[in-house]
C-alpha positions as CSV (number, residue, x, y, z in Angstrom):
1,M,3.6,29.5,12.6
2,A,4.7,26.2,12.3
3,Q,7.6,25.2,10.4
4,E,6.4,23.5,6.9
5,T,7.8,20.1,6.4
6,H,7.6,17.5,3.4
7,W,5.7,15.2,4.9
8,K,1.7,14.3,3.3
9,Q,-1.0,12.3,3.9
10,V,-1.5,9.2,1.3
11,V,-4.6,7.1,0.3
12,F,-3.3,3.8,-1.7
13,Y,-6.2,2.4,-3.7
14,L,-5.8,-1.0,-4.5
15,K,-6.8,-3.1,-7.6
16,D,-9.6,-5.4,-6.0
17,V,-12.5,-4.4,-3.7
18,L,-11.8,-7.0,-0.3
19,S,-15.0,-7.9,1.4
20,V,-13.7,-9.0,4.8
21,Q,-15.8,-10.3,7.3
22,T,-15.5,-10.7,11.0
23,D,-12.9,-13.8,12.0
24,E,-11.7,-13.8,8.3
25,E,-7.6,-12.9,8.1
26,L,-6.0,-10.2,5.6
27,H,-2.3,-10.7,5.7
28,G,-0.1,-7.9,3.6
29,S,3.0,-5.7,4.0
30,I,4.0,-2.3,2.8
31,A,7.8,-1.8,1.9
32,V,9.1,1.8,1.4
33,K,12.4,3.1,0.0
34,K,14.1,6.0,-1.6
35,S,13.7,6.3,-5.6
36,K,17.5,5.4,-7.0
37,E,16.5,8.1,-9.7
38,N,15.5,11.0,-7.7
39,P,16.2,11.0,-3.5
40,R,13.1,13.2,-2.8
41,E,11.1,10.5,-4.4
42,L,9.5,7.1,-2.5
43,D,9.0,3.7,-4.2
44,I,6.2,1.8,-2.4
45,K,5.4,-1.7,-2.5
46,I,1.9,-3.2,-0.9
47,S,1.5,-6.9,-1.0
48,C,-2.2,-8.2,-0.4
49,H,-3.1,-12.0,0.5
50,F,-6.8,-12.8,1.1
51,R,-8.8,-16.0,0.8
52,N,-12.3,-16.7,1.6
53,D,-15.1,-18.9,-0.2
54,F,-15.6,-15.8,-2.5
55,Q,-12.3,-14.2,-2.9
56,D,-8.7,-15.6,-3.6
57,I,-6.7,-12.4,-4.1
58,D,-2.7,-12.4,-3.9
59,D,-1.4,-9.4,-5.4
60,V,1.5,-7.4,-5.2
61,Q,0.9,-3.4,-6.3
62,Y,3.9,-0.6,-6.5
63,F,3.5,3.0,-6.6
64,K,5.8,6.0,-6.8
65,L,5.2,8.9,-4.4
66,L,6.2,12.5,-5.5
């Protein structure tokens, strides 16, 4: 039996639905750091930048992973 770890799988849902087509570019970044309040938590920042004829999205979302 393998030793248990604290690692998890996570899905992040964005506020906007993105309809990306072939040859369109989606830009973004993910920043992760330990929480100052609790070292077992992670503070996560997801930035998303996308533009096409129908959408103009420039958004930043924050998450806390316990």
